[in-house]
C-alpha positions as a Markdown table, in Angstrom:
| # | Residue | x | y | z |
|---|---|---|---|---|
| 1 | Unk | -17.4 | 9.3 | 10.5 |
| 2 | Unk | -17.6 | 10.4 | 14.2 |
| 3 | Unk | -13.6 | 9.3 | 14.6 |
| 4 | Unk | -10.3 | 10.6 | 14.2 |
| 5 | Unk | -7.8 | 10.8 | 11.6 |
| 6 | Unk | -4.1 | 11.2 | 11.6 |
| 7 | Unk | -1.6 | 11.8 | 8.6 |
| 8 | Unk | 2.3 | 11.6 | 9.1 |
| 9 | Unk | 4.5 | 12.4 | 6.2 |
| 10 | Unk | 8.2 | 11.9 | 6.0 |
| 11 | Unk | 10.3 | 13.7 | 3.6 |
| 12 | Unk | 7.7 | 16.1 | 2.2 |
| 13 | Unk | 8.2 | 17.6 | -1.2 |
| 14 | Unk | 9.1 | 21.1 | -1.3 |
| 15 | Unk | 6.6 | 23.7 | -1.4 |
| 16 | Unk | 4.1 | 22.0 | 0.1 |
| 17 | Unk | 3.1 | 23.2 | 3.7 |
| 18 | Unk | 1.1 | 21.1 | 6.6 |
| 19 | Unk | -1.7 | 23.5 | 6.6 |
| 20 | Unk | -2.2 | 23.1 | 2.9 |
| 21 | Unk | -1.9 | 19.4 | 3.3 |
| 22 | Unk | -4.6 | 19.4 | 6.2 |
| 23 | Unk | -6.6 | 21.4 | 3.9 |
| 24 | Unk | -6.8 | 19.0 | 1.1 |
| 25 | Unk | -7.2 | 15.7 | 3.1 |
| 26 | Unk | -10.3 | 17.2 | 5.3 |
| 27 | Unk | -12.0 | 18.2 | 1.7 |
| 28 | Unk | -11.1 | 14.4 | 0.7 |
| 29 | Unk | -12.7 | 13.1 | 3.8 |
| 30 | Unk | -15.8 | 15.5 | 3.5 |
| 31 | Unk | -16.1 | 14.0 | 0.0 |
| 32 | Unk | -16.2 | 10.5 | 1.6 |
| 33 | Unk | -18.8 | 11.1 | 4.1 |
| 34 | Unk | -21.1 | 13.3 | 1.8 |
| 35 | Unk | -20.8 | 9.9 | -0.2 |
| 36 | Unk | -21.4 | 7.0 | 2.4 |
| 37 | Unk | -22.0 | 8.6 | 5.8 |
| 38 | Unk | -25.2 | 6.9 | 7.8 |
| 39 | Unk | -25.2 | 9.9 | 9.9 |
| 40 | Unk | -25.6 | 12.6 | 7.4 |
| 41 | Unk | -29.3 | 12.3 | 6.3 |
| 42 | Unk | -28.3 | 14.5 | 3.2 |
| 43 | Unk | -25.4 | 12.1 | 2.2 |
| 44 | Unk | -25.8 | 10.3 | -0.9 |
| 45 | Unk | -25.8 | 6.7 | 0.4 |
| 46 | Unk | -28.6 | 7.9 | 3.3 |
| 47 | Unk | -30.4 | 9.5 | 0.3 |
| 48 | Unk | -30.6 | 5.9 | -1.4 |
| 49 | Unk | -31.9 | 4.3 | 2.1 |
| 50 | Unk | -34.4 | 6.8 | 2.4 |
| 51 | Unk | -36.0 | 6.4 | -0.8 |
| 52 | Unk | -38.4 | 3.3 | -1.4 |
| 53 | Unk | -37.9 | 3.0 | -5.4 |
| 54 | Unk | -37.2 | -0.4 | -6.3 |
| 55 | Unk | -36.1 | 1.3 | -9.3 |
| 56 | Unk | -32.2 | 1.8 | -10.5 |
| 57 | Unk | -30.7 | 4.8 | -8.8 |
| 58 | Unk | -27.6 | 6.6 | -10.4 |
| 59 | Unk | -24.9 | 6.8 | -7.6 |
| 60 | Unk | -21.3 | 8.2 | -7.9 |
| 61 | Unk | -18.6 | 6.5 | -8.9 |
| 62 | Unk | -17.2 | 6.7 | -5.3 |
| 63 | Unk | -20.1 | 4.8 | -3.9 |
| 64 | Unk | -20.7 | 2.4 | -6.5 |
| 65 | Unk | -17.0 | 1.3 | -5.8 |
| 66 | Unk | -17.5 | 0.7 | -2.0 |
| 67 | Unk | -20.6 | -0.9 | -2.7 |
| 68 | Unk | -18.9 | -3.3 | -5.2 |
| 69 | Unk | -15.9 | -4.0 | -2.8 |
| 70 | Unk | -18.7 | -5.0 | 0.0 |
| 71 | Unk | -20.2 | -7.5 | -2.3 |
| 72 | Unk | -17.1 | -8.9 | -2.8 |
| 73 | Unk | -16.0 | -9.3 | 0.4 |
| 74 | Unk | -19.5 | -10.8 | 1.2 |
| 75 | Unk | -19.1 | -13.4 | -1.4 |
| 76 | Unk | -15.5 | -14.4 | -0.1 |
| 77 | Unk | -17.0 | -14.8 | 3.3 |
| 78 | Unk | -20.1 | -16.5 | 2.6 |
| 79 | Unk | -22.4 | -14.0 | 3.8 |
| 80 | Unk | -20.7 | -12.9 | 7.0 |
| 81 | Unk | -19.9 | -9.4 | 5.9 |
| 82 | Unk | -23.0 | -7.9 | 4.6 |
| 83 | Unk | -23.7 | -4.3 | 3.5 |
| 84 | Unk | -27.6 | -4.7 | 4.2 |
| 85 | Unk | -26.8 | -5.3 | 7.9 |
| 86 | Unk | -27.9 | -1.5 | 8.8 |
| 87 | Unk | -31.2 | -2.6 | 10.1 |
| 88 | Unk | -29.8 | -4.9 | 12.5 |
| 89 | Unk | -26.8 | -2.6 | 13.4 |
| 90 | Unk | -29.1 | 0.4 | 13.9 |
| 91 | Unk | -31.8 | -2.3 | 16.1 |
| 92 | Unk | -29.1 | -3.0 | 18.5 |
| 93 | Unk | -28.1 | 0.6 | 18.9 |
| 94 | Unk | -24.5 | 1.2 | 16.6 |
| 95 | Unk | -26.1 | 3.2 | 14.1 |
| 96 | Unk | -27.1 | 7.1 | 14.1 |
| 97 | Unk | -30.4 | 6.6 | 16.8 |
| 98 | Unk | -28.0 | 5.4 | 19.5 |
| 99 | Unk | -28.6 | 2.7 | 22.3 |
| 100 | Unk | -31.7 | 1.0 | 22.7 |
| 101 | Unk | -33.5 | 1.0 | 26.2 |
| 102 | Unk | -33.8 | -2.7 | 26.0 |
| 103 | Unk | -32.3 | -5.9 | 24.2 |
| 104 | Unk | -34.3 | -6.2 | 21.1 |
| 105 | Unk | -37.3 | -8.8 | 21.1 |
| 106 | Unk | -37.3 | -11.6 | 19.0 |
| 107 | Unk | -40.3 | -10.1 | 16.7 |
| 108 | Unk | -38.0 | -7.3 | 16.2 |
| 109 | Unk | -34.9 | -9.1 | 15.4 |
| 110 | Unk | -36.9 | -11.2 | 12.6 |
| 111 | Unk | -38.5 | -8.1 | 11.2 |
| 112 | Unk | -34.5 | -6.7 | 11.0 |
| 113 | Unk | -33.5 | -9.9 | 9.2 |
| 114 | Unk | -35.9 | -9.9 | 6.6 |
| 115 | Unk | -34.6 | -6.9 | 5.4 |
| 116 | Unk | -31.1 | -8.0 | 5.5 |
| 117 | Unk | -29.2 | -9.8 | 2.4 |
| 118 | Unk | -26.7 | -8.4 | -0.4 |
| 119 | Unk | -28.9 | -10.6 | -3.1 |
| 120 | Unk | -31.5 | -7.7 | -1.9 |
| 121 | Unk | -29.4 | -5.2 | -3.5 |
| 122 | Unk | -28.1 | -4.8 | -7.3 |
| 123 | Unk | -25.2 | -2.7 | -8.8 |
| 124 | Unk | -24.7 | -2.1 | -11.8 |
| 125 | Unk | -21.2 | -0.6 | -13.2 |
| 126 | Unk | -21.7 | 1.5 | -16.4 |
| 127 | Unk | -23.5 | 4.0 | -15.4 |
| 128 | Unk | -23.1 | 3.5 | -11.8 |
| 129 | Unk | -26.4 | 2.6 | -10.0 |
| 130 | Unk | -28.1 | 0.8 | -7.3 |
| 131 | Unk | -31.4 | -1.0 | -7.0 |
| 132 | Unk | -33.0 | -2.6 | -4.2 |
| 133 | Unk | -35.4 | -5.3 | -4.6 |
| 134 | Unk | -37.5 | -4.4 | -1.5 |
| 135 | Unk | -37.9 | -0.5 | -0.5 |
| 136 | Unk | -36.5 | -0.7 | 2.7 |
| 137 | Unk | -33.3 | -2.3 | 2.1 |
| 138 | Unk | -30.8 | -0.2 | 4.2 |
| 139 | Unk | -27.1 | 0.0 | 3.1 |
| 140 | Unk | -24.4 | 0.5 | 5.8 |
| 141 | Unk | -20.9 | 1.1 | 4.5 |
| 142 | Unk | -19.4 | 1.8 | 8.2 |
| 143 | Unk | -17.0 | -1.3 | 7.8 |
| 144 | Unk | -15.4 | 0.0 | 5.0 |
| 145 | Unk | -15.7 | 3.5 | 5.4 |
| 146 | Unk | -12.6 | 4.2 | 7.2 |
| 147 | Unk | -10.3 | 2.3 | 4.8 |
| 148 | Unk | -11.9 | 4.0 | 1.8 |
| 149 | Unk | -11.3 | 7.2 | 3.4 |
| 150 | Unk | -7.8 | 6.2 | 4.2 |
| 151 | Unk | -7.3 | 4.7 | 0.3 |
| 152 | Unk | -9.1 | 8.2 | -0.7 |
| 153 | Unk | -6.3 | 10.7 | 1.1 |
| 154 | Unk | -3.5 | 8.2 | -0.5 |
| 155 | Unk | -4.6 | 8.8 | -3.6 |
| 156 | Unk | -4.9 | 12.7 | -2.8 |
| 157 | Unk | -1.2 | 12.8 | -1.5 |
| 158 | Unk | 0.3 | 10.7 | -4.2 |
| 159 | Unk | 0.2 | 13.0 | -7.3 |
| 160 | Unk | 1.4 | 15.6 | -4.9 |
| 161 | Unk | 4.6 | 14.3 | -5.1 |
| 162 | Unk | 4.1 | 12.6 | -1.4 |
| 163 | Unk | 6.2 | 9.1 | -1.3 |
| 164 | Unk | 6.4 | 8.4 | 2.2 |
| 165 | Unk | 2.8 | 8.8 | 4.5 |
| 166 | Unk | 1.0 | 6.8 | 7.0 |
| 167 | Unk | -2.5 | 7.5 | 6.7 |
| 168 | Unk | -4.8 | 6.2 | 9.4 |
| 169 | Unk | -8.6 | 6.9 | 9.8 |
| 170 | Unk | -9.5 | 5.3 | 13.1 |
| 171 | Unk | -8.3 | 1.5 | 12.5 |
| 172 | Unk | -7.6 | 1.6 | 9.0 |
| 173 | Unk | -4.0 | 2.4 | 7.7 |
| 174 | Unk | -2.7 | 3.2 | 4.4 |
| 175 | Unk | 1.0 | 3.2 | 4.2 |
| 176 | Unk | 4.0 | 4.1 | 1.5 |
| 177 | Unk | 7.5 | 4.4 | 1.7 |
| 178 | Unk | 9.5 | 4.9 | 4.6 |
| 179 | Unk | 9.1 | 6.6 | 8.0 |
| 180 | Unk | 11.3 | 9.8 | 9.1 |
| 181 | Unk | 14.4 | 7.3 | 10.3 |
| 182 | Unk | 14.4 | 5.6 | 6.8 |
| 183 | Unk | 13.2 | 2.1 | 7.8 |
| 184 | Unk | 9.7 | 0.8 | 7.7 |
| 185 | Unk | 6.6 | 2.0 | 9.5 |
| 186 | Unk | 6.0 | 0.5 | 12.7 |
| 187 | Unk | 2.4 | -0.2 | 13.6 |
| 188 | Unk | 1.1 | -1.2 | 16.6 |
| 189 | Unk | -1.7 | -4.0 | 17.2 |
| 190 | Unk | -3.5 | -3.2 | 20.6 |
| 191 | Unk | -4.3 | -5.4 | 23.3 |
| 192 | Unk | -8.1 | -5.9 | 23.2 |
| 193 | Unk | -8.9 | -5.0 | 26.6 |
| 194 | Unk | -11.7 | -2.9 | 27.3 |
| 195 | Unk | -11.0 | 0.6 | 29.4 |
| 196 | Unk | -7.4 | 0.7 | 28.7 |
| 197 | Unk | -4.8 | 1.3 | 26.0 |
| 198 | Unk | -1.6 | -0.9 | 25.3 |
| 199 | Unk | 0.2 | -2.6 | 22.7 |
| 200 | Unk | 0.2 | -6.2 | 22.1 |
| 201 | Unk | 2.6 | -6.6 | 19.1 |
| 202 | Unk | 4.1 | -4.3 | 16.7 |
| 203 | Unk | 4.2 | -4.9 | 12.7 |
| 204 | Unk | 6.9 | -3.4 | 10.4 |
| 205 | Unk | 5.6 | -2.6 | 6.8 |
| 206 | Unk | 6.2 | -0.4 | 4.1 |
| 207 | Unk | 4.0 | -0.5 | 1.3 |
| 208 | Unk | 0.4 | -1.8 | 1.9 |
| 209 | Unk | -2.5 | -1.0 | 4.5 |
| 210 | Unk | -3.6 | -2.5 | 7.6 |
| 211 | Unk | -7.0 | -2.7 | 9.2 |
| 212 | Unk | -7.9 | -4.1 | 12.8 |
| 213 | Unk | -11.4 | -4.7 | 13.9 |
| 214 | Unk | -12.6 | -5.9 | 17.6 |
| 215 | Unk | -15.1 | -6.1 | 20.4 |
| 216 | Unk | -13.4 | -4.3 | 22.8 |
| 217 | Unk | -14.1 | -0.7 | 22.1 |
| 218 | Unk | -17.7 | -0.2 | 21.0 |
| 219 | Unk | -20.2 | -2.7 | 22.9 |
| 220 | Unk | -22.4 | -2.4 | 25.8 |
| 221 | Unk | -23.2 | -4.3 | 28.8 |
| 222 | Unk | -26.6 | -5.5 | 30.1 |
| 223 | Unk | -27.5 | -8.2 | 33.0 |
| 224 | Unk | -23.7 | -9.1 | 32.7 |
| 225 | Unk | -23.5 | -9.7 | 29.1 |
| 226 | Unk | -21.4 | -7.9 | 26.6 |
| 227 | Unk | -23.1 | -6.9 | 23.0 |
| 228 | Unk | -20.5 | -6.1 | 20.5 |
| 229 | Unk | -21.2 | -4.2 | 17.7 |
| 230 | Unk | -19.8 | -6.9 | 15.3 |
| 231 | Unk | -23.3 | -8.2 | 14.3 |
| 232 | Unk | -23.7 | -11.9 | 12.6 |
| 233 | Unk | -26.4 | -11.1 | 9.6 |
| 234 | Unk | -27.5 | -14.6 | 9.6 |
| 235 | Unk | -28.4 | -14.8 | 13.5 |
| 236 | Unk | -29.3 | -11.2 | 13.7 |
| 237 | Unk | -27.1 | -10.7 | 17.4 |
| 238 | Unk | -24.1 | -9.5 | 18.2 |
| 239 | Unk | -21.3 | -11.9 | 17.7 |
| 240 | Unk | -20.8 | -14.5 | 20.7 |
| 241 | Unk | -17.5 | -16.1 | 20.3 |
| 242 | Unk | -13.7 | -15.8 | 22.1 |
| 243 | Unk | -12.5 | -13.9 | 18.9 |
| 244 | Unk | -11.0 | -10.4 | 20.4 |
| 245 | Unk | -9.7 | -8.6 | 17.7 |
| 246 | Unk | -8.5 | -9.5 | 14.1 |
| 247 | Unk | -5.4 | -7.2 | 11.8 |
| 248 | Unk | -5.7 | -8.0 | 8.6 |
| 249 | Unk | -2.8 | -7.0 | 5.6 |
| 250 | Unk | -3.8 | -5.8 | 2.2 |
| 251 | Unk | -2.7 | -3.3 | -0.7 |
| 252 | Unk | -5.9 | -1.6 | -0.1 |
| 253 | Unk | -7.1 | -0.3 | 3.2 |
| 254 | Unk | -11.0 | -0.5 | 2.4 |
| 255 | Unk | -10.4 | -4.5 | 1.4 |
| 256 | Unk | -8.3 | -4.8 | 4.6 |
| 257 | Unk | -11.3 | -3.2 | 6.6 |
| 258 | Unk | -14.0 | -5.0 | 5.5 |
| 259 | Unk | -12.1 | -8.4 | 5.8 |
| 260 | Unk | -11.1 | -7.6 | 9.1 |
| 261 | Unk | -15.1 | -7.2 | 9.9 |
| 262 | Unk | -15.9 | -10.3 | 8.1 |
| 263 | Unk | -13.2 | -12.3 | 10.0 |
| 264 | Unk | -14.5 | -10.9 | 13.7 |
| 265 | Unk | -18.0 | -12.3 | 12.6 |
| 266 | Unk | -16.8 | -15.5 | 11.5 |
| 267 | Unk | -15.0 | -16.2 | 14.7 |
| 268 | Unk | -11.6 | -17.8 | 15.9 |
| 269 | Unk | -12.0 | -21.1 | 13.9 |
| 270 | Unk | -13.7 | -20.3 | 10.2 |
| 271 | Unk | -11.7 | -16.9 | 10.2 |
| 272 | Unk | -8.4 | -18.5 | 10.3 |
| 273 | Unk | -9.4 | -21.3 | 7.8 |
| 274 | Unk | -10.5 | -19.0 | 5.4 |
| 275 | Unk | -7.6 | -16.6 | 5.3 |
| 276 | Unk | -4.9 | -19.0 | 5.5 |
| 277 | Unk | -6.5 | -21.4 | 2.6 |
| 278 | Unk | -6.8 | -17.9 | 0.7 |
| 279 | Unk | -3.0 | -16.8 | 1.9 |
| 280 | Unk | -4.7 | -13.4 | 3.3 |
| 281 | Unk | -2.4 | -12.1 | 5.9 |
| 282 | Unk | -4.0 | -12.4 | 9.3 |
| 283 | Unk | -4.0 | -12.0 | 12.9 |
| 284 | Unk | -6.2 | -13.4 | 15.2 |
| 285 | Unk | -6.2 | -12.3 | 19.2 |
| 286 | Unk | -8.6 | -15.1 | 21.0 |
| 287 | Unk | -9.6 | -14.6 | 24.5 |
| 288 | Unk | -8.7 | -17.5 | 27.1 |
| 289 | Unk | -9.4 | -17.7 | 30.7 |
| 290 | Unk | -5.9 | -17.1 | 31.5 |
| 291 | Unk | -5.1 | -14.3 | 29.0 |
| 292 | Unk | -5.0 | -14.3 | 25.2 |
| 293 | Unk | -3.5 | -16.9 | 22.7 |
| 294 | Unk | -3.1 | -15.7 | 18.7 |
| 295 | Unk | -3.1 | -17.1 | 15.7 |
| 296 | Unk | -1.2 | -15.5 | 12.6 |
| 297 | Unk | -1.3 | -16.8 | 8.9 |
| 298 | Unk | 1.5 | -17.6 | 7.3 |
| 299 | Unk | 1.3 | -14.7 | 5.0 |
| 300 | Unk | 1.3 | -12.4 | 8.3 |
| 301 | Unk | 4.5 | -14.0 | 10.0 |
| 302 | Unk | 6.6 | -11.7 | 7.8 |
| 303 | Unk | 5.3 | -8.4 | 8.9 |
| 304 | Unk | 6.2 | -9.2 | 12.7 |
| 305 | Unk | 8.8 | -8.0 | 14.2 |
| 306 | Unk | 10.6 | -9.2 | 17.1 |
């Protein structure tokens, strides 16, 4: 995925070595990459994207489960989250091809937008299969991939008898049980400032998942303007609002991952309204002229440590 992972285990079962666990975890993440990577041209998803067919294509249960979650988050966010946004992600230089030499022209944005819309993608449950309504639809599951990886690693650890763990794949974290001191896991929310790393707030959590999405790490600047990797599938352009980061808590890291991205696209007004109404634990950091302000939903406040 082009990023890092970290696994911490407290009070591991006897007979399990760190080296064996590392090999097992990396094998799981290799499987995830083989299913959903857009950077590996031989991955299952890459082959689907490369195929021009509009017939049903059989896929693995794993790939189908990520697509299904993406469609659910898309429906919840009224299209702010869209797994077919890949052509726009690539056009703006946040995909496998890298940065463009110039800001995309209107005609190129319009052409990419014509390929976007999850109504152009169909999912069949049994047997699992995908179908495009036009051959150039391109699915990008990157906004779910880190969370999916964390969930898959958790599913590998638990049958081994691991009861206390923290699995992080970049900004998506899956947790269970207690830390080595016998308390809840302490998870830092970063200050959303480019160029440096500092802690904004710490949350305490035992069982569940946390994911943070923001515009302060993956972006580029041109002519004095910042262009974030958070692409609005409605306008075809990077988001341009005051919201700097969103942290979401959920039972699944994959869902938290997708929701955090969706809320970043929705912004500092529509995002808090949706999460408060739906009872989703979410924490928004908003840029102000003199620093940052925060919005925490009622469901999130129980996790805030003093």
